C-alpha positions in Angstrom: -123.9 -12.9 115.2 -121.6 -15.2 113.4 -119.8 -14.0 110.3 -119.9 -16.4 107.4 -116.7 -16.8 105.5 -116.1 -19.4 102.9 -112.8 -20.3 101.1 -113.2 -20.0 97.4 -110.2 -20.9 95.3 -108.0 -20.0 98.2 -109.6 -16.6 98.8 -112.0 -15.6 101.6 -115.5 -14.5 100.6 -117.7 -12.5 102.9 -121.4 -12.1 102.3 -124.0 -10.6 104.6 -127.5 -9.1 104.4 -128.8 -6.3 106.7 -132.1 -4.5 107.1 -132.7 -0.8 107.9 -136.1 0.3 109.2 -136.7 4.1 109.0 -134.2 6.8 108.6 -131.4 5.2 110.5 -127.7 4.4 110.3 -126.3 0.9 109.8 -122.7 0.1 111.0 -120.7 -2.8 109.6 -117.2 -3.7 110.9 -115.4 -5.9 108.3 -114.0 -9.1 109.8 -111.4 -9.5 107.0 -109.7 -7.6 104.1 -111.7 -8.0 100.9 -112.8 -6.3 97.7 -116.6 -6.6 97.3 -119.8 -4.7 96.6 -122.1 -2.8 99.0 -125.5 -2.6 97.5 -128.9 -1.6 98.7 -132.6 -1.4 97.7 -134.5 1.4 99.4 -138.2 1.3 99.8 -139.6 4.7 99.4 -143.0 5.9 100.8 -144.8 5.2 97.5 -144.6 2.7 94.6 -142.2 4.7 92.5 -141.0 8.2 91.9 -140.8 7.7 88.2 -143.8 5.5 87.4 -146.6 7.6 86.0 -149.1 4.8 86.8 -148.5 5.6 90.5 -151.1 8.4 91.2 -148.7 10.1 93.7 -145.5 9.9 91.9 -145.2 13.7 91.4 -147.2 14.8 94.5 -144.8 13.8 97.2 -141.3 13.4 95.9 -139.1 11.5 98.3 -135.8 13.2 99.5 -134.2 10.1 100.9 -130.4 10.2 100.6 -128.1 7.2 101.3 -124.6 8.2 102.5 -121.9 5.6 102.8 -118.8 6.1 104.8 -115.6 4.1 105.2 -113.8 4.8 108.5 -115.6 8.1 108.7 -114.9 9.3 105.2 -117.8 9.7 102.8 -117.3 7.4 99.8 -120.8 7.6 98.2 -123.8 9.9 98.4 -126.9 9.0 96.4 -129.2 11.5 94.7 -132.3 12.5 96.7 -135.1 10.0 96.1 -132.9 7.3 94.6 -134.3 3.8 95.3 -130.9 2.1 95.6 -127.1 2.0 95.4 -124.3 -0.2 94.1 -120.8 0.7 95.5 -117.7 -1.4 94.9 -115.5 -1.3 98.0 -112.0 -2.3 99.0 -111.9 -3.0 102.8 -109.1 -3.8 105.2 -109.8 -6.0 108.2 -111.6 -4.0 110.9 -112.7 -1.2 108.5 -116.0 0.4 109.6 -118.6 1.1 107.0 -121.8 3.1 107.8 -124.9 3.3 105.6 -127.0 6.3 106.7 -130.5 7.0 105.3 -131.6 10.6 105.8 -134.2 13.0 104.5 -135.6 16.5 105.0 -139.0 15.6 103.5 -141.8 15.2 106.0 -143.3 12.2 104.2 -140.0 10.3 104.6 -139.9 10.9 108.3 -143.1 9.0 109.1 -142.5 5.9 111.2 -141.5 3.0 108.9 -142.1 5.0 105.7 -138.6 4.2 104.5 -136.8 0.9 104.7 -133.8 -0.7 103.0 -132.2 -4.1 102.5 -128.4 -3.8 102.3 -126.1 -6.6 101.0 -122.4 -6.9 101.3 -120.6 -9.4 99.2 
């Protein structure tokens, strides 16, 4: 996969989108040193956990947790059932970031019940 980098006012900009299907771990190795944002939108097994128009919003609360690590050190952990994250990061070239989705709730462990789109840039 090619890594897009673009010079902007003499600085390198890195931007990439990733998809996670299920409770998995995504690994990203940074090709350059940069300050940017790692953000994600998590699709939970129902429309919303906080929308009272969703008939199941209280019945089956999701327990999905997003854990983000930089070079093996945890830098962010979401609250259980959160549907996204926004984490400013400062990366050196070759830093490794992992985004892990996990859950102890049975409804979150069903095949493809959870997915996420992760953006770096």
